[in-house]
N, C-alpha and C positions, 0 to 999 in steps of 0.2 A: 444588575447590568454592568458586565464589568468587560471593557475589550482591548487585548494589548498586540501591537504588532511588536513583530520579533526579524529583523531582519536579517537574513542567510548568507545572502553576496548581495553585491550592485544589482541584483538583475529579479529576485529571490527573496519570497518574504512568506512568514505566514500570520493571518489571525486569526488571534482565541477571542471567542464570545461566550463567557459565563452567566448563564443564565440562571435566576432564581426565580421562586413560587411568585416574590412580588411582582416578577416581568410579566408574568403570564396568567395569576388565577385570575383577576378580575374580564381578560381578552375571552378565558374558557367559559367562566361561567355567561358573560353576555350570551356567547355562540351555543351555548347548552339552551338556553333561554329562547333564544333566538329560532332554534332547530322545534323545542318542545310547542309552539305554536303552529308548529307545521307538520311534525309527524305522525302519522298515522299507523297505531298499533291497537292489533284487533282486541275488540274488549274495552275499548276507549273514544268517548269522541273526538275528533278531532279539535288540540290543540288542549285535551284536558289530562296528556298519560304525566302518570304522578314523575318528579323530577327524578327521584330514586334510579327508576326505570330508566329514563332518558340517558343517564348517568354509565349507569352497566352499561347500556346496549352501545353508546356512539360517543362516551368522553374519554377515551384510549384518542378513539380518528380524529377528534374532534380538539382534541391536546396538541397532536400532533400539526394538524393542518395549521391552529395558532403558532405554536411556536417557530413553522417554516415562512411564515409570514413574520415576525418579528425577529425572525434571521437577515430574511431580503432586507427587510427596510434599516435595519442596523446594520448589514453589510453596505449598504448605498449610500447611508447617510455618512458613515464612519471615514467610507474611500473622498467622498465629496467635500466631508470639513477637514480633511487631512489635506484635502488637493493633491490625492496619490492619482500619479496617471499609470495606469494600468494597461494590458495587453488583453485582448480574450476576458473572461471574468474571472469571480473566486470558483476554485474547484475545492471539493473537499480531500480533506489528506490523506492521503492513501495508507498512512503508517503508522500516525502516532496519534486518530482518534479513536477514542472510546468507543465500545459498541453502544449504545442508545437503550435505555433503560426505561421505559416510559411510567413506571413506579418509582422509579427516582424525584425526589423536588429540586433536585441544583442539578444543571446539567453542562456540558463544556462542549464546544463545537469547535473542530482547528479547520479553518483555510487553507488554502495555495493559493498567493497570488504571483503575478507576474507582472514587474516594474521595466515599464518603456524606456528606453537607454535616451540619451539622446542622442539628434540626428543632426547636420549641416545643410542647415538651409541656405547658408549666402551664395549671393550670385552678382556676378559681376558681367559688363560687356567686351570683357576678355574671353570669357568664355561663348565658342558657339554651337548654335542648331542650326539645322538646317530647315526650311520652308519650301514646299514644292508646289509650283507654279504648274497648274494640269494645264495643259494646250486644247482650246476647242476647236475640232477641226471641221470640216465640210461635211464629213462621214457622218460627224455623230449631231450635226446639226437636221441630216436627211433624215435620220434615221429618229432621230424628235418629233419630226415636222411627222414623217410615216407613222406615229405612235398615236399622236394627235388627230392627227386622222382619223386614224381607226377608232378612238375614242370618242369622235363627234360623229358618226357617221351615223345612217339609218336605214330602215328598211325597206326599200323601194316596188313597186310594181311593175313587172316584167311581163314579158311575154312567153318564153323558153326558160326547162328547166335545164340548169346545169350540171348540178350537184353538190350545191350546199344549202340552195334553197328553203323557206319557211310555206310550210303548204297549209291549207286549209281545205276543207272540202270534207267529201259526206262518203264513212267508212261501212261498208257492208259486208259482214262475213258469206265465208261459201263455204258449201259443204265438199264431201272428196268429189262428187263430179264436176266440182267448179263451178258449180249454179250457187243463184243464190240460196242461201239456207235456210228453212223455214221454221220462223222465230228463233232465228241467228241473233248476233248484235248486228245493232242498228244504230252507229252514230252519225245524228246528220250535222255537228256541230265539229267537225274530228280537226284534228291541227298536229302540226309533226315536223320538227328540222331534219333536213336529211345529212346536214353536218353534222348531229350526233347520232346516227343512222351507224349500226355495227354491220351489215350486208352489201360489203360489196356487190355483189348479185342485186340486192333489192335496187341499191343506187343506181345502178345501169342500165338498169329497167326502167327506172322512173325519168332517165336524163332523154332529152327532147322533146317530150309533153308538152301537151300547152294546156290553158282553162277549158275545161267542158270533156276534156280526153279523161279514160280511165284508166288504173293500173291496177293488175293483179299481184299479189306478193304474199311472201309469208312473214305476216307479223311478230310472229313470236322470235324468229331467228334477228328480222333485221331492229327490233329491241328487245333483247335478252332481258334489260331492268326489268323487274318486277312491275317495281313503282310506273315507271314511265310509261311499260306496257299498258298497264290498269288507264294510267292517264288518258295513252289513244285510243284504246276503247273506250274511255267512258263510264267506267265501270269499279266497283273496290276492285281488292286484291284480290278479297275469298275470290270473285265473280271469275278473276282475269285466271286465276288458275285451271278453272273449270272449260273456259273458252278454247275455242278452233284455234290455229294456227293462220289461217288462208284466209285473206280478206280482196274486198277490191274496191279502191280508192277514187271516185269521183271529183277532180281536181276545180275548185272553185275559183283557190284564189293562188298567183306567186308572188310571194317574196324573196325580196335576196339583199341583203346586209350590202350597203355598198359606203365606203369610204367617204368624209365628208372633202370638199375640194378645198381647195385652198383660193379661198377667196374673200371678200368683205366680209360674207354674211359668218364666216366663221371668226374673221378677225372681233367683229362685234360680238359674236355670240362668247369669245375667250377674254376681252380684254373690254368692251363697252365701247359706242358709236364713234368711229373719227378718232379713237387713240392710236390705233396701229392701219394707217390709209393704201400699202401695196405689202407685194411680195418681201424686197429688200427690208422694210423697216418690219415687218415677222421673222423676216431671218434673225435678224440684230435683235430681237427681242426674245428670238427662242434661244439663241447666243446667249444672252443676258440668264436668260434661268438655268443655261446648262450650264453658267460658269458659278450661279449660287451652288446649284447643287455640287460643281466638285470642290468649290472653294470647304463645302464641308468635308469633303473626302480628305482634302489637305489638310485642312484643320484635326480629323481626326489620325490623320499619320505624325502630325507636329507633338499630339497626345502622346502617344507611342516611343516618339523618339524622348520629349520633352524627359518622359517618365523614367526611360531608362537610366538616361542622361543624371537625373536628382538619384536614383539608383545608387549608380555607380560612384558617385559623388560618395557616396556610403556603405560601400561595400567592407570598409574595415569594421561596422557597428557589428555588436555582437548583440543576438538576440538569446530571450530563456528558452530555447529549442526543446527540450523535454518537456516543461509547462506548454509549450506552444501544442507539439504533435499530441500532448494527453486531451486538451483544450477540444482539438480539432474534431478528435474521435467522439469526445464528449457532445459533442453538438451536432455531427452528423450520425444520426441513427444508425444505417446503413454502412457505414466504412469502417477499415479496419486499418490499426497501425499499420499492417506493413503498406497498405495502398498510400497513409501520407506519410510515409518513408521516402517509400517509392518518388511520391510529385512534390518532397518537403523544398524540393526550393522554387518551384513558382510559387508556394507558399511564402516562403523564406521571404523570397522580391515582395507579395502584397502586401505581408506585415508591415515590411519599411515604406513602400509607398504610404500608406495609410497613416504610417509617423511623420513622413517628410508633407504630406498633406495638412495635419492637425498643426507643424511646426509652422508651415507656412499661412493657417489662417491667423493664428496666433503671433508670428511675429510681425505680419504685413498688414495686421487688424482687417482683414478680410469679413465682407459680411451680403448676406443675401436681399435683398431689397424689391417689398411685390412688382415693383417694375419690371424688375429680373427673373422673376418668375412668370409674369405676362409675356414677357419675350422668349423666356422659351416655349412656352404654351402655345403662341405664334407658328415657331420653327415646326413644331410638333403635328399641328394643325395642315400647315403648310405643306411637310411633307406627305400625310393621309390625303389632301385633298388632290397633289400632285399624280399620285396614281391611279385618278381618275378624271384623268384630262385637264383637271384646273389648274393655270398657273397662274401668276404675275398678279395675286391676291393681295388688294394691300392690306396695310396693319389694321386697321378700320374693319374692313370686310374679316380680318383673320381674329378681334378682339372678342367674337361673340363664341369661337369655337372655343377661345384658348378661354373662356372664361367659365364655360362649360367644364372644362378639365379641371380646373381649380376648386370648382366645386367638390372634387370627392378627394376623400383626405388622403387615398393611398395615391393619389396622381399627383396630387401637391406635395407630397412627400419625392414622388420621384424627379417632381419639377424641381423643385427645394436640391437635392443629390445635383442634380444636374449644373443650375445656377452656381452653386460652389466649386463641381469640379471646373466648369466654365472660368471663374475669379480663381481662381487655383494656377490654373494656365495662362491664362491673363497675366497673373506675377512673373511667372517663369516669361512667359514674352515680353516683360516688359523692361524685365531683370536681365536679360542676356541679349546677344548677339543675335540676330537671324540672319543667314545667309539664304536667299531667296533665290531661289533653281527653277527655272522653265523644263519640264519636262513632257513627253507623250503619256497619254495613257497605256500605254503595253510597258511604258520601262515604269509608270509609277504601280501598277500592278505587280511588276516584278518584285518590287521591297518589299513586297509580304510574303512572297515565297522563298525569302532568307533566313 
């Protein structure tokens, strides 16, 4: 095997790989033997097909596969051993590559590569970046408490239907004359939620009714979704298709979803016994939790401003754009050259940012440790649990959720990338001057409209 690099200019080069029979013959022979063991050909027992027949049937396809594997390994090793900092991945040359003839014994392959330019990641405290601190106001606190109360509410028995209750009772099918239909559907343990009832006329019919009273209504109109309708009737979807529409519902139980009250019971449920003792302390705790959430928004805005700052520092850096446009089309199956051309300004900035990140990692010796992965896992777990009204959990409580995320390879890689991004932005944060600015949520949101 012979590998040579031809430098076209500062940003573009080609790599030529020459393969002789000695580079692939042994691997192809092994692949043929492995294939012979498992191939099934009519007239021969499994594993007993003559090698000559296997070669005739599969020789060229296996040769092609092995050559591709060798090329991939050779390219990767050459780039690594020669410390080539490339953008994208090597692409087959479009102009000088000779047509592949598998009948030959000697092969030449030519690849185009794009070389990454140097970028400037030197920073100083003379350079300024804004950091926005979002004010937590009483309206935010009130809305958060309202959401917490809703998420921690419960179904409570009530005497009279007002329109959104959950009902249990007996459902009886009626005939055309409004009387009980002989042999009709009879569900003694029917349940329904008026909140999900689609017919306002039916809802009005139920309003004001009490336990023990009966209501006649068009159930098919009230619950047009076939799955919901079948569940109400207590039958299969097929049976529901043939069922009548009119029913009598005898109310046995009325329950209404009632929001939790702001009291000691709620404080204990959320934070543990005697951690939060009164409304003032509860509001302060909610304010802290909102502050943590808003800090996440502020940090995200900082990443946007920091990224723009570092790209601006490198606005004069030239990229191998012709290659990159080809590469984007090659790795995105449904993308056309015209689409890439239209959106290339955004791609250009993203390529420069990736170069900046790599340079920061190298120059500032950035490393991701196991504890960094755990920290990211806790943050993701906390955000997910807050959606269900669970706030203020300790690191110890979140560790179990974080550990579960880290067991999954894809999640672990995602956490690694998050941790690396955070460390890169921390380097920028530490080496430039942050100008803190207090801002309202309304004004903060306007920053994203620019």
